[in-house]
MARLUM-455472 format. One line per 10 residues: number of its first residue (from 1); their letters; for each residue x, y, z of C-alpha. Coordinates in Angstrom, 1 decimal. Layout:
# MARLUM-455472
NUM = A = X:Y:Z | ...
***
This chain:
# MARLUM-455472
1 = XXXXXXXXXX = 129.1:124.4:76.5 | 131.2:125.8:73.7 | 130.4:129.0:72.7 | 128.4:128.8:69.6 | 129.6:131.7:67.7 | 133.1:130.5:68.5 | 132.6:127.0:67.0 | 130.6:128.6:63.9 | 134.1:130.5:62.9 | 135.9:127.8:63.5
11 = XXXXXXXXXX = 133.6:126.1:61.3 | 133.7:129.0:59.0 | 137.6:128.4:58.5 | 137.7:124.9:58.3 | 135.2:124.8:55.3 | 136.6:127.9:53.4 | 139.3:125.5:53.4 | 137.8:122.7:52.7 | 135.8:124.1:49.5 | 139.3:125.6:48.4
21 = XXXXXXXXXX = 140.1:121.6:48.1 | 137.0:121.1:46.3 | 135.2:118.8:48.6 | 132.3:121.1:49.5 | 130.6:121.6:46.3 | 128.5:124.4:46.6 | 130.6:126.3:48.6 | 133.7:125.3:46.3 | 131.7:126.4:42.9 | 131.5:129.7:45.0
31 = XXXXXXXXXX = 135.2:129.4:45.7 | 136.3:128.2:42.1 | 134.8:131.3:41.1 | 136.8:133.3:43.3 | 139.7:132.0:42.3 | 139.1:131.9:38.6 | 138.1:127.8:38.5 | 141.7:127.4:39.7 | 140.9:124.8:43.0 | 144.0:122.5:42.5
41 = XXXXXXXXXX = 146.7:125.1:41.7 | 148.6:127.5:44.1 | 146.0:130.1:44.7 | 143.9:127.3:46.4 | 146.8:125.7:48.2 | 147.7:129.4:49.8 | 144.0:129.7:50.7 | 144.1:126.7:52.6 | 146.8:127.7:54.3 | 145.7:131.2:55.2
51 = XXXXXXXXXX = 142.8:129.8:56.8 | 145.3:126.9:58.8 | 146.9:130.1:60.0 | 144.2:131.5:61.6 | 142.9:129.1:63.1 | 146.7:128.4:64.4 | 146.7:131.6:65.8 | 143.5:131.4:67.2 | 145.1:128.6:69.1 | 147.6:130.0:70.6
61 = XXXXXXXXXX = 145.9:133.7:71.4 | 143.2:131.9:73.2 | 145.0:129.2:75.4 | 144.5:128.7:78.4 | 140.8:130.3:77.6 | 138.8:128.0:76.0 | 136.8:125.1:77.6 | 137.7:121.0:77.0 | 135.4:120.7:74.2 | 136.2:124.1:72.3
71 = XXXXXXXXXX = 139.9:123.5:72.7 | 139.3:119.7:71.1 | 136.9:121.5:68.0 | 139.5:123.7:67.8 | 142.6:121.0:67.5 | 140.7:118.9:66.0 | 139.8:121.5:62.6 | 143.8:122.1:62.8 | 144.8:118.6:62.4 | 142.3:118.0:59.8
81 = XXXXXXX = 143.4:120.6:58.0 | 146.9:120.1:58.8 | 146.8:116.4:57.1 | 144.8:117.3:54.3 | 147.8:119.7:53.3 | 150.3:116.8:53.1 | 148.1:114.7:50.9
***
């Protein structure tokens, strides 16, 4: 069974990136305020890239120490953000 705190950390980083992409409206409004209204610009992209880098680092540093479900959740979050950055 996945550790709820670990899964929460992954979901938090992914949600921050999705908000910067404008995909989570309540959180997006908060992020928009922090970015000075610039969700489509380079600052928003840097925020998404930073969240993705944190998730990738987490995957690298925990490799071999996660159960299957935790590894799958983390891998899916990374893939999801990578694909959104390309589009």
